Each structure stands twice: as structure tokens, then as C-alpha cells.
C-alpha positions in Angstrom: -45.9 -14.3 40.6 -42.5 -14.2 38.9 -41.0 -11.7 36.6 -39.3 -12.9 33.5 -36.0 -11.0 32.8 -36.2 -8.8 29.7 -33.1 -10.0 28.2 -30.9 -6.9 27.1 -31.8 -4.7 24.5 -35.0 -6.2 24.2 -33.6 -8.7 21.8 -34.5 -12.4 23.3 -32.4 -14.9 22.3 -29.2 -12.1 22.2 -25.8 -13.3 23.1 -24.6 -11.3 25.9 -20.8 -11.9 26.1 -18.8 -11.5 23.2 -18.4 -15.0 21.3 -15.6 -14.6 18.5 -12.1 -13.1 19.0 -11.0 -10.0 17.7 -10.8 -9.5 14.5 -7.3 -8.9 12.8 -7.5 -5.4 10.1 -4.6 -4.8 7.7 -4.7 -1.4 6.5 -2.6 0.3 3.2 -2.1 3.1 2.1 -1.6 4.2 -1.3 0.2 7.4 -2.8 0.7 10.1 -1.4 -2.7 11.1 -0.2 -3.2 7.4 1.2 -0.4 7.1 2.8 -1.1 10.4 4.7 -4.0 9.1 5.9 -3.0 5.1 6.9 0.1 7.2 9.0 -2.5 8.9 10.7 -4.1 6.0 11.7 -0.7 4.0 12.6 -0.2 6.8 15.1 -3.3 6.2 17.2 -2.1 3.4 18.4 -4.9 1.1 17.7 -5.0 -2.5 18.6 -5.8 -5.7 16.5 -4.4 -3.1 13.2 -1.6 -3.3 10.7 -0.7 -0.7 9.0 1.4 -0.6 6.1 2.1 3.1 3.6 2.9 2.4 0.3 3.9 5.7 -1.0 5.3 4.7 -4.2 4.4 2.2 -7.0 6.5 0.4 -9.1 5.7 -2.8 -12.1 7.4 -6.0 -12.3 10.4 -6.6 -10.5 9.8 -2.8 -9.0 6.7 -3.2 -7.0 8.7 -6.0 -4.9 11.4 -3.4 -3.9 8.3 -1.2 -3.5 6.3 -3.1 -1.3 10.1 -4.2 1.0 10.7 -0.2 1.1 7.5 0.2 2.7 8.6 -1.8 5.7 6.7 -4.4 7.7 5.8 -7.8 6.5 3.5 -7.3 4.1 2.8 -10.7 2.9 2.4 -12.0 6.0 -0.2 -9.2 7.6 -2.6 -9.5 3.9 -2.6 -13.2 5.0 -2.9 -13.2 8.7 -5.5 -10.5 8.7 -9.1 -11.0 8.8 -10.0 -7.9 6.7 -8.4 -5.8 4.3 -8.2 -2.1 3.2 -7.2 -0.3 1.0 -7.0 3.9 1.7 -6.3 6.0 -1.9 -7.3 9.8 -2.0 -7.9 10.6 -5.9 -5.2 10.7 -7.5 -3.0 8.9 -6.2 -0.6 6.5 -7.3 -2.4 3.1 -6.6 -0.3 0.9 -9.1 0.2 -1.5 -6.7 -3.1 -2.4 -6.1 -3.0 -5.4 -8.6 0.1 -7.0 -6.2 -2.1 -6.5 -2.7 -5.1 -7.5 -4.1 -2.7 -10.9 -5.8 -1.6 -11.5 -2.4 -5.1 -11.8 -0.2 -6.8 -13.4 -2.8 -4.2 -16.4 -2.4 -5.7 -16.7 1.4 -8.8 -16.4 -0.2 -10.0 -12.7 1.2 -11.2 -9.8 0.1 -10.0 -6.8 -0.8 -12.1 -3.5 0.2 -10.7 0.0 -0.8 -11.6 3.4 0.6 -11.4 6.1 -2.0 -10.9 9.3 -0.9 -13.0 12.2 -3.4 -12.6 15.3 -1.9 -17.1 17.3 -2.0 -17.3 19.2 -4.7 -14.4 17.8 -6.6 -15.7 17.5 -10.3 -15.3 14.7 -12.0 -14.6 14.6 -16.1 -16.4 12.7 -18.9 -14.5 9.6 -18.2 -13.9 8.7 -14.9 -9.6 8.7 -13.1 -7.3 6.4 -13.4 -7.2 5.7 -9.6 -11.0 4.3 -9.7 -10.2 2.8 -13.0 -7.2 0.5 -11.1 -9.1 0.4 -7.8 -12.7 -1.4 -9.3 -10.2 -3.9 -11.3 -8.4 -4.7 -8.1 -10.9 -4.9 -5.4 -14.2 -6.4 -4.6 -15.9 -3.8 -2.8 -15.9 0.0 -3.4 -16.3 3.0 -1.1 -15.9 6.2 -2.1 -16.1 8.7 0.4 -15.8 12.7 0.7 -13.8 12.9 3.8 -10.6 11.2 4.9 -12.5 11.1 8.7 -14.5 8.0 7.6 -11.3 6.1 7.6 -11.1 5.8 11.2 -14.0 6.1 12.0 -14.9 3.1 10.0 -11.6 1.3 11.2 -12.7 2.0 15.0 -16.7 0.8 13.9 -15.0 -2.7 12.9 -13.0 -3.2 16.7 -9.6 -2.5 15.9 
């Protein structure tokens, strides 16, 4: 009597080998805190990850200059990415969120923001300007209390 092979992980029908290409991720650090987190992640040298740091903001014509000052080709990287994340901390200047979102949306890519608010930080009666700007410019907003969540999440997604 032949014993049937048991599927890996106990799940019948599970595909045993990867059936998709690695996903490319674009991470945009906005403001002072978001830029610092993005720089730290960039220094880790993860594959399939394009990191952009836009620590300064500007409106109108100045937005292009601020993006160019950040280095790299933001538009190319955002249009080529499978997943797009913005990272910012409470109080950061996130005035370039609409620009990043516009580029992503031109390719029908959703944008996720990772907003770091330190544990125990008190919020006033009204939500802060950073949070309002992020909410208006992204499809998904993740609020975390610890910046270590960002590299852990990027790693879990395959970068």
C-alpha cells in the first residue's frame, strides 16, 4: 500500500514554487523624519526597492525643483513600481504628497502612507496637518508608533 505524499505546509493544492516575479517597491520619505527613515532603509541595500528622499517641500513650480533635488528619477521609479509607499512622521512637511500621488495615479497605482506617531504622543482636539494631508492623498494610511515597523514591512513584502 502506497502512502500518499503529504503536501508542504499541510495545504493541498498549494503551489510549491514561486509563481511570480519579485515585486518592485518605491519608498518615498517625506519631511525630516520620513527622509531619515528612508535614508536608513536605503543604506540597508535591499533588492527591488527604490528609495527617494524628499525632505523639502514646495508648491507649484517649486515642486519639480524639490523632486529633482531629491535625486534619482522619481517619475520613472514610481511608474515602474508595483507598490508605492510614502513614509512620514508627525509634524513632517508632506506638501509633496499630491505630486507623488498624481504620478502614481497616472499609472493606476495606489499609494500607501506609513505615518509614524510616537507612542504616548498626544493629539489635540483637531487632527494634525500632516495626517490631514496624507489622508487626502493616499488610498491606504497605516499609523504606527515605531519607525522599526517600516523596514520590517518592506522586508515582509519581499524587498
